[in-house]
N, C-alpha and C positions, 0 to 999 in steps of 0.2 A: 776043513770046516769045523768050527768049534761047537761046543754044546749049545751056546746061545743061538747061533745061526740055525742049527738043526731044530731047536725048539720053535723058532720063528717060522721056519719052513713048514713044520708039522701043523702049527696053528693056522697058517695060511691055507694049507691043503684041506684042513678040517673045515674051515670057514667056506671054502669053495665047494666042498662036498655037501655041506649043509644047504648052501644056496641052490645048488643043482637039485638036491633032493626036494627042497621046498617048491622049486619051479615045477618039477615033475609031479609033485602032489597036487599043486594048484591046477595044473593042466588036466590031471586025471579026474578031478572033481568038477571042473568047469565044463559047461555052464549048468547051473542048477536053477536058473531063472532066465527070463527073456533078456536078450542083448539089444542094446540101443545102437543104431547106426545113424549117426548124424550126417546129413547130406546138405552141404552149404550152397544149395541151388534151389530155385523155385520148383515147385511140383509140376510135372508134366513135360519138362524139357528132356532132351536126350540124355543128359547126365543123370537126371533123376530116374528116368525110365530104366537105364542100364543098372543103376544101383538097386532098384526094386526087383528087377529081374534076377540079378545075381543073389540078392538077399533071400529070395524065396527058395532058391536051390540050396544055398549054404545052410539054411535052417533045417533042411532035410538031413544033412550030414551031422549037424550038431545036436539035434534033438530038442531044441528050444526055439521059440519064435524070435525072428530078427525084426525089431520095430524100427521102421524108417522114420526119422524126424527131420523135416526140412527147416534149416536155419540159414536162410539166404541173406546175402548182403555183404558189403565191404570187400568185394573180390575174395570171398571165402573167409574173411577174417572173423565174422560173427560165429560161424560154425566151428572154426578152429578153436576159438577161445572157450567155447562151450565144452569141447573135448578136453582141452588142457586143464580145465578146472575139475575134471572128473578123476576119481581114484583109478590107479592103474591095475584094475582087477579084471579087465576083459569085458566088462558089461557096458562100456561106452566106447565105441570105435568111430572113426572118421572115414567117410568116403570122400575123396577129393581129387582135384585135378592137378596136373603138374604145376600150374601157376602158384599154388600154395607153397610149394617147396623150393622151386627153382627160379620163378620170375618175381614173386613178391619181394624177396630180399634185395633185389636191385631196383624195384619200382618204388619202394617206400624208404624214406629216410630213416624212420624209426619204426621197426617192426616189433610187435609184442611177443615174438617167439623166435627161437633159433631152429632152422629147418633140420639141423643135424642133432641137436641136443635135446629138444623138447618133444620128440616123437619116438615111438618104437615102430620101425618099418615092419609091416606084416606081409603085404602082397601087392605086387604090380599086377593089376587085374586085366585091363583092356587097353588097347591102343587104337588110335584112329588118325589116318593121314590127312593132311590138307590136300585138297584137289585143286588143279588148275581147270577152271570152267569158263567156257565161252558160249555165246549164243550160236545157233546153227543157221545164221543168215549169210547171204552171199558176201556182204561187206565185212563180216566179222572174221576174226582169226580162226582158221581151221586146224591149226597145229601150233605146237610150241615154237616151231621155226618161224611161223607167221608172227607170233608175238615178238620174237627177237628182232625180226626184220622191222616191224613197226616201232619197236622200242629204240632202234638205232637210227631210224630215219628222222627227218625234220618234220615240219608241219605240226599237225595236231598231237603227234606223239602217242604214247601208250598210257592209259589210265587203268589201274588195277585196284579193285575194291577189296577191302579186308576189314574184319572186325576184331577178332581176338588178337592179343598181343603177339602170339606165335605167328599168326597169319601175316601180321604187319611186318614182323621181323623177316619172314620168308620173302616178302617183296624186295626188301633191301638185299637179302642174301642172293636172290635171283639176279638182281641188277649187277652185283659184283661178279657172279659166275658167268653171266651172259654178255656182259659189257653193254648193257642197256641203260636207259635213263627213264624207266617207267615211273610214273607218278603214283605214289601210294595215296589212295583215297580212303580215309578211315571212316568207319561206320560204327554205330553203337551195338549192332547185333546182326546176326546172319540174315534175318528176315529183310532188313534194310538193304544188305548187300545184294541179295537175290533179286529184290525189286528193282534196284538200280541196274543190275546186269540185264534183266529182261526188258527194261525200258531203253537200253542202249546208252545209259548215262556213263557206264564204265565199259571198257573193252573186254575185260576178263575179271574173274574173281579168284582169289586165293582163299579158300574156305573149307569147312567140313563138307562131307559128302551128302548127308541126309537132306539139307535144304534144297538141293538141286536135282534130287533123284526124279521127282515128278516131271521136271522140265526135260530131263534127258530121256525119260521114258516116252514122253509125247513127241520127241524129235525136235524140241525147241532149243535145246542146249546140248553141249557135248563135254564130256570129261576128256581133257587133253593129256593130263599127266597127274601123278600123285607124288607127294613129297617124302614118302617113306623110303627106308633103305631097301625094302623089297616090295613087290607088287601086293596090293591089297587084295585079299582073297575074294572079296565081294565084287571086284572089278578086274578079273584076271587078264583082260585084254588091254587094259590101260597101262602104259609104261610108266616107270618112275622117271623123275627128272635126272637121276643119276644115269639111268640107261640111255637117256637122250644126250648125254655128254656133259651134264652139269654136275660134276663129280662132288661127292661128299655131302650133298644136300639131303638131310634126314631130319625133318621137322614134323614129327607126329605128336599129337596130343595124347597124353596117357592119364589114366585114372588108377588110383591105388587105395588100399585100405591101410590105415595106420592106427596106432593107439597112443595113449600118453606115454611119456618116458617112464621107464621102470616096469612096463608090462612084462610078466614072466615069459621067458623064451618058449616054454612049453605051450602056453596059450597062443602065442604068435604062430607057432608051427601048426597048431591044430586048425586055426583059422585059415592059414595059407593053404593047407592041404584041402580044406573044404572048398576054398575059392578055385584051386586048380581043378578039382573035379567039376565044380559048377559051370565054369566058363567053357568047358569042353563037351557039355551035353548038347546033342544035336539041336534040340529045340531052342536052347539058349543061343547057340552060335547063329542060327538062322535069324533070330530077332536082333541080335547085335549087329549083324551085317546090314540089316535094313536101316539101322541108325548110323552106319558108317564106322562101326567099331568091330574089332576082332580080338580074340584072346591074346594076351601078351605071350610071347614064346616061353617065358619062365615066370613062375608066380611065387617064388620063395622069398623070404625076408632079405636075404643077402643080395639078390638081384635088384630089389627095390632100393636098398641102401646104395648100391653102386650107381643106379640110375640117377638118384638124387645128387650124388657127389659129382658125377660126370656132367649133368646138365647145369648144375650151379656154376661149374667152371666154364661151360660153353656159352650159356646165355647171358651171364652177368656182364662180361665185357661188351657184348653187342648192345645190350639195353642201355648201358652207360654211354656208349658211343652215339647212339641214336637220340639220347636225351629223353627217353620215356620216363615219366614220373606219374605217380598216382596220389601223392600227398603234397 
């Protein structure tokens, strides 16, 4: 190695050392004022409640208030763009759903951001499975096996209600795995799906857990299965679809915290550590379970980065095959 190469190497090492030192210094001083957490959903829904619940705990660790701002609309696009316009100083962060990072890129022809380049992953916070739900009436399916039998038979067939894109994808994935021909009945929201299920308009629902808890508690409906890789801790007696023989089905919704691109690594690590502590506090866990969520197994930035990459590769081809579009 000649003198010029050595000089370049030393300059590169010096620059890297300066960058790391600057990141460490920024993290050590941060935060010195309130942090804004943009929530791209309407106030009062499950996503908003979970964000506020976790924000209250995170601020205990960080020593500054976390101010939640609801910027709903455009399938999270309005809130996302609010964060991307902010400086990467840690004082504006985004709470968002998996759709932002892994579904929107396939659903929109022209997306105003790159899910890998325009964000700094911070923490995969909570996950929530889709549940397979049916009414508890004599004529209704009492198990997933009943659903399969009905989906393979002639006559009226099997109608499954679903609202979220992941839930709708799950219907088609279930058909492929079970060899059924269930009809996917799309709805605008979970409230409409639940209403249709209880009215008998659809035979089953593939949806989040919370909208159906009241019906299950009163004995009017039953959770037949969940779509996660492992059992949901809030429903320990309900099997996964994988356990029932439909291998590889893992379609849980997840929520995460990210910042704009260029956020110092030290700040990202501090937030991730605070989130990891917050989501494991017993009072937080109890409230999350009531909304159909549980803490993600790991909450560090690298886990979120891998989750985004894996789900982009997984969901993109399925969405394009089904022809789903939002623009």
